[in-house]
MIZADREN-954315 format. One record per atom (N, C-alpha, C, CB): residue number from 1; residue in one letter; atom name; x, y, z. Coordinates in nm, 4 decimals, decimal comma. Glycine has a CB too. Layout:
REC     n   res   atom          u          v          w
REC   NUM     a     CA          X          Y          Z
...
This chain:
REC     n   res   atom          u          v          w
REC     1     m      N    14,2549    11,9918     2,3057
REC     1     m     CA    14,2575    12,0103     2,4800
REC     1     m      C    14,2332    11,8545     2,5196
REC     1     m     CB    14,1095    12,1304     2,5573
REC     2     m      N    14,1287    11,7812     2,4478
REC     2     m     CA    14,0819    11,6380     2,4925
REC     2     m      C    14,1948    11,5655     2,4881
REC     2     m     CB    13,9716    11,5676     2,4063
REC     3     f      N    14,2866    11,5668     2,3738
REC     3     f     CA    14,3732    11,4971     2,3529
REC     3     f      C    14,5021    11,5171     2,4490
REC     3     f     CB    14,3893    11,5109     2,2267
REC     4     i      N    14,5164    11,6228     2,5157
REC     4     i     CA    14,6089    11,6245     2,6309
REC     4     i      C    14,5227    11,5757     2,7663
REC     4     i     CB    14,6740    11,7828     2,6486
REC     5     r      N    14,4165    11,5842     2,7679
REC     5     r     CA    14,3648    11,5276     2,9260
REC     5     r      C    14,3621    11,3736     2,9041
REC     5     r     CB    14,1880    11,5878     2,9822
REC     6     a      N    14,3745    11,3308     2,7692
REC     6     a     CA    14,3689    11,1540     2,7511
REC     6     a      C    14,4995    11,1064     2,7540
REC     6     a     CB    14,3032    11,0929     2,6032
REC     7     q      N    14,6287    11,2458     2,7799
REC     7     q     CA    14,7584    11,1529     2,7413
REC     7     q      C    14,8335    11,0255     2,8114
REC     7     q     CB    14,8581    11,2388     2,7371
REC     8     t      N    14,7585    11,0239     2,9295
REC     8     t     CA    14,7799    10,8924     3,0356
REC     8     t      C    14,6884    10,7998     3,0048
REC     8     t     CB    14,7607    10,9204     3,1942
REC     9     q      N    14,6181    10,7939     2,9026
REC     9     q     CA    14,5230    10,7048     2,8817
REC     9     q      C    14,5426    10,5816     2,7387
REC     9     q     CB    14,3991    10,8024     2,8687
REC    10     w      N    14,6818    10,5581     2,7707
REC    10     w     CA    14,7222    10,4845     2,6321
REC    10     w      C    14,7374    10,3381     2,6779
REC    10     w     CB    14,8747    10,5450     2,5566
REC    11     n      N    14,6871    10,2404     2,5743
REC    11     n     CA    14,6980    10,1040     2,5957
REC    11     n      C    14,8550    10,0516     2,5420
REC    11     n     CB    14,5701    10,0319     2,5154
REC    12     v      N    14,9176     9,9818     2,6144
REC    12     v     CA    15,0592     9,9512     2,5952
REC    12     v      C    15,0533     9,8115     2,5987
REC    12     v     CB    15,1591    10,0116     2,6987
REC    13     s      N    15,1204     9,7290     2,5069
REC    13     s     CA    15,1612     9,6020     2,4949
REC    13     s      C    15,3213     9,5675     2,5072
REC    13     s     CB    15,1093     9,5625     2,3711
REC    14     m      N    15,3655     9,4597     2,4899
REC    14     m     CA    15,4887     9,4151     2,4859
REC    14     m      C    15,5363     9,4947     2,3607
REC    14     m     CB    15,4985     9,2581     2,4818
REC    15     s      N    15,4762     9,4990     2,2750
REC    15     s     CA    15,5529     9,5878     2,1417
REC    15     s      C    15,5237     9,7206     2,1452
REC    15     s     CB    15,5073     9,5452     1,9896
REC    16     g      N    15,4436     9,7890     2,2710
REC    16     g     CA    15,4684     9,9202     2,2649
REC    16     g      C    15,3160     9,9664     2,2671
REC    16     g     CB    15,5616     9,9647     2,1369
REC    17     y      N    15,3011    10,1053     2,2274
REC    17     y     CA    15,1762    10,1572     2,2390
REC    17     y      C    15,0680    10,0969     2,1263
REC    17     y     CB    15,1938    10,3086     2,2299
REC    18     t      N    14,9624    10,0669     2,1516
REC    18     t     CA    14,8227    10,0300     2,0783
REC    18     t      C    14,7552    10,1339     2,0333
REC    18     t     CB    14,7257     9,9607     2,1601
REC    19     g      N    14,7181    10,2188     2,1213
REC    19     g     CA    14,6068    10,3065     2,0940
REC    19     g      C    14,5709    10,3669     2,2385
REC    19     g     CB    14,4794    10,2242     2,0211
REC    20     l      N    14,4496    10,4778     2,2101
REC    20     l     CA    14,3908    10,5274     2,3187
REC    20     l      C    14,2738    10,4420     2,4020
REC    20     l     CB    14,3426    10,6474     2,2723
REC    21     r      N    14,2754    10,4292     2,5288
REC    21     r     CA    14,1663    10,3554     2,6000
REC    21     r      C    14,0441    10,4452     2,5733
REC    21     r     CB    14,1961    10,3327     2,7644
REC    22     y      N    13,9543    10,4005     2,4751
REC    22     y     CA    13,8246    10,4785     2,4693
REC    22     y      C    13,7310    10,4622     2,5813
REC    22     y     CB    13,7511    10,4438     2,3505
REC    23     d      N    13,7322    10,3545     2,6585
REC    23     d     CA    13,6555    10,3470     2,7534
REC    23     d      C    13,6590    10,4761     2,8577
REC    23     d     CB    13,6860    10,2244     2,8086
REC    24     v      N    13,7559    10,4878     2,8628
REC    24     v     CA    13,7952    10,6283     2,9858
REC    24     v      C    13,7382    10,7651     2,8943
REC    24     v     CB    14,0213    10,6542     3,0271
REC    25     l      N    13,7093    10,7464     2,7669
REC    25     l     CA    13,6858    10,8761     2,7076
REC    25     l      C    13,5296    10,8567     2,6970
REC    25     l     CB    13,7716    10,9079     2,5590
REC    26     l      N    13,4644    10,7239     2,6620
REC    26     l     CA    13,3131    10,7127     2,6260
REC    26     l      C    13,2127    10,6693     2,7316
REC    26     l     CB    13,2975    10,6155     2,5166
REC    27     f      N    13,2748    10,6052     2,8053
REC    27     f     CA    13,1977    10,5574     2,9163
REC    27     f      C    13,1218    10,6655     3,0219
REC    27     f     CB    13,2943    10,4734     2,9920
REC    28     s      N    13,0021    10,6297     3,0404
REC    28     s     CA    12,9440    10,6836     3,1611
REC    28     s      C    13,0317    10,7536     3,2481
REC    28     s     CB    12,8854    10,5851     3,2339
REC    29     g      N    13,0359    10,9072     3,3063
REC    29     g     CA    13,1358    10,9457     3,3733
REC    29     g      C    13,2972    10,9795     3,3321
REC    29     g     CB    13,1278    10,8622     3,4501
REC    30     g      N    13,3035    10,9174     3,1995
REC    30     g     CA    13,4171    10,9429     3,1219
REC    30     g      C    13,4311    11,0681     3,0954
REC    30     g     CB    13,4212    10,8785     3,0112
REC    31     l      N    13,5840    11,0925     3,0289
REC    31     l     CA    13,6412    11,2252     3,0199
REC    31     l      C    13,5195    11,3154     2,9188
REC    31     l     CB    13,8131    11,2118     2,9451
REC    32     f      N    13,4621    11,2507     2,8403
REC    32     f     CA    13,3663    11,3342     2,7401
REC    32     f      C    13,2448    11,3684     2,8374
REC    32     f     CB    13,3102    11,2380     2,5906
REC    33     d      N    13,1853    11,3047     2,9223
REC    33     d     CA    13,0803    11,3385     3,0151
REC    33     d      C    13,1448    11,4551     3,1327
REC    33     d     CB    13,0255    11,1878     3,0882
REC    34     l      N    13,2553    11,4247     3,1878
REC    34     l     CA    13,3284    11,5136     3,2728
REC    34     l      C    13,3398    11,6506     3,2130
REC    34     l     CB    13,4627    11,4590     3,3009
REC    35     y      N    13,3617    11,6743     3,0837
REC    35     y     CA    13,4166    11,7891     3,0011
REC    35     y      C    13,2954    11,8547     2,9301
REC    35     y     CB    13,5292    11,7377     2,8906
REC    36     c      N    13,1828    11,7741     2,9338
REC    36     c     CA    13,0499    11,7940     2,8537
REC    36     c      C    13,0443    11,8272     2,7256
REC    36     c     CB    12,9768    11,8839     2,9025
REC    37     v      N    13,1412    11,7158     2,6452
REC    37     v     CA    13,1398    11,7385     2,4920
REC    37     v      C    12,9899    11,6886     2,4346
REC    37     v     CB    13,2723    11,6450     2,4158
REC    38     e      N    12,9770    11,7875     2,3704
REC    38     e     CA    12,8440    11,7917     2,2968
REC    38     e      C    12,8598    11,7131     2,1822
REC    38     e     CB    12,7965    11,9323     2,2563
REC    39     d      N    12,9419    11,7267     2,0809
REC    39     d     CA    12,9742    11,6552     1,9819
REC    39     d      C    13,0668    11,5572     2,0000
REC    39     d     CB    13,0066    11,7242     1,8958
REC    40     r      N    13,0222    11,4396     2,0565
REC    40     r     CA    13,1013    11,3276     2,0929
REC    40     r      C    13,1571    11,2569     1,9710
REC    40     r     CB    13,0216    11,2342     2,1757
REC    41     r      N    13,0942    11,2598     1,8575
REC    41     r     CA    13,1192    11,1658     1,7443
REC    41     r      C    13,2442    11,2523     1,6664
REC    41     r     CB    12,9661    11,1368     1,6410
REC    42     g      N    13,2323    11,3676     1,6674
REC    42     g     CA    13,3142    11,4646     1,6180
REC    42     g      C    13,4571    11,4558     1,6854
REC    42     g     CB    13,2479    11,5976     1,6385
REC    43     m      N    13,4627    11,4854     1,8203
REC    43     m     CA    13,5488    11,4497     1,9158
REC    43     m      C    13,6657    11,3337     1,9122
REC    43     m     CB    13,4693    11,4254     2,0059
REC    44     l      N    13,5643    11,2689     1,8862
REC    44     l     CA    13,6262    11,1114     1,8963
REC    44     l      C    13,7011    11,0965     1,7533
REC    44     l     CB    13,4888    10,9739     1,9160
REC    45     e      N    13,6358    11,1358     1,6455
REC    45     e     CA    13,7005    11,1414     1,5044
REC    45     e      C    13,8302    11,2035     1,5047
REC    45     e     CB    13,6162    11,2178     1,4049
REC    46     g      N    13,8283    11,3351     1,5938
REC    46     g     CA    13,9236    11,4227     1,5888
REC    46     g      C    14,0616    11,3330     1,6632
REC    46     g     CB    13,8678    11,5663     1,6659
REC    47     l      N    14,0083    11,2814     1,7954
REC    47     l     CA    14,1239    11,1915     1,8632
REC    47     l      C    14,1748    11,0758     1,7867
REC    47     l     CB    14,0762    11,1314     1,9944
REC    48     q      N    14,0997    11,0251     1,7036
REC    48     q     CA    14,1533    10,9032     1,6163
REC    48     q      C    14,2214    10,9514     1,5412
REC    48     q     CB    14,0692    10,8191     1,5440
REC    49     i      N    14,2219    11,0867     1,4770
REC    49     i     CA    14,3383    11,1390     1,3846
REC    49     i      C    14,4553    11,1613     1,4314
REC    49     i     CB    14,3150    11,2515     1,3274
REC    50     m      N    14,4439    11,1937     1,5444
REC    50     m     CA    14,5716    11,2515     1,6535
REC    50     m      C    14,6384    11,1121     1,6864
REC    50     m     CB    14,5084    11,3418     1,8239
REC    51     e      N    14,5643    11,0386     1,7250
REC    51     e     CA    14,6412    10,8863     1,7722
REC    51     e      C    14,6881    10,8238     1,6641
REC    51     e     CB    14,5464    10,7721     1,8439
REC    52     s      N    14,6101    10,8139     1,5495
REC    52     s     CA    14,6983    10,7614     1,4331
REC    52     s      C    14,7973    10,8319     1,4247
REC    52     s     CB    14,6445    10,7563     1,3051
REC    53     t      N    14,8173    10,9734     1,4042
REC    53     t     CA    14,9486    11,0190     1,3797
REC    53     t      C    15,0643    11,0012     1,4749
REC    53     t     CB    14,9379    11,1439     1,3586
REC    54     v      N    15,0091    10,9886     1,5962
REC    54     v     CA    15,0902    10,9456     1,7143
REC    54     v      C    15,1745    10,8026     1,6805
REC    54     v     CB    14,9838    10,9245     1,8461
REC    55     l      N    15,0917    10,6962     1,6788
REC    55     l     CA    15,1207    10,5753     1,6484
REC    55     l      C    15,2107    10,5638     1,5231
REC    55     l     CB    15,0022    10,5075     1,6375
REC    56     t      N    15,2111    10,6191     1,4176
REC    56     t     CA    15,2774    10,6279     1,3014
REC    56     t      C    15,4241    10,6676     1,3288
REC    56     t     CB    15,2075    10,7214     1,2129
REC    57     a      N    15,4020    10,8070     1,3935
REC    57     a     CA    15,5758    10,8690     1,4289
REC    57     a      C    15,6212    10,7839     1,5105
REC    57     a     CB    15,6030    11,0235     1,5077
REC    58     l      N    15,5613    10,6930     1,6119
REC    58     l     CA    15,6298    10,6156     1,7047
REC    58     l      C    15,6882    10,5059     1,6430
REC    58     l     CB    15,5499    10,5748     1,8081
REC    59     a      N    15,6275    10,4652     1,5599
REC    59     a     CA    15,6486    10,3319     1,4639
REC    59     a      C    15,7766    10,3619     1,3678
REC    59     a     CB    15,5000    10,2998     1,3583
REC    60     k      N    15,7624    10,4855     1,3336
REC    60     k     CA    15,8942    10,5191     1,2717
REC    60     k      C    16,0237    10,5387     1,3204
REC    60     k     CB    15,8824    10,6117     1,2206
REC    61     r      N    15,9898    10,6215     1,4386
REC    61     r     CA    16,0939    10,6229     1,5448
REC    61     r      C    16,1475    10,4899     1,6099
REC    61     r     CB    16,0413    10,7018     1,6510
REC    62     d      N    16,0433    10,3993     1,6383
REC    62     d     CA    16,1283    10,2720     1,6721
REC    62     d      C    16,1430    10,1510     1,5660
REC    62     d     CB    16,0661    10,2095     1,7977
REC    63     a      N    16,1395    10,1750     1,4440
REC    63     a     CA    16,2046    10,0918     1,3276
REC    63     a      C    16,3474    10,0889     1,3263
REC    63     a     CB    16,1657    10,1425     1,1940
REC    64     p      N    16,3766     9,9929     1,3033
REC    64     p     CA    16,5229     9,9428     1,2886
REC    64     p      C    16,6131    10,0563     1,2235
REC    64     p     CB    16,5285     9,8052     1,1923
REC    65     n      N    16,5622    10,1356     1,1227
REC    65     n     CA    16,6737    10,2335     1,0855
REC    65     n      C    16,5935    10,3768     1,1152
REC    65     n     CB    16,7323    10,2135     0,9095
REC    66     g      N    16,5187    10,3962     1,2290
REC    66     g     CA    16,4238    10,4879     1,2119
REC    66     g      C    16,5211    10,6137     1,2513
REC    66     g     CB    16,2837    10,4598     1,3026
């Protein structure tokens, strides 16, 4: 559910998506605080796995022969 909540929080460069904006998740008053995440480390690790999967899929899609 947290990945869906963070869906608008991607860093983007001229070459495309580069990863999630962790400050929006972790800083005081961020999504982890807003939704009272107790296992912040576990949540972040899960999000990083999903983030990596999305970035890999986007890279394959955008490859010249994708």
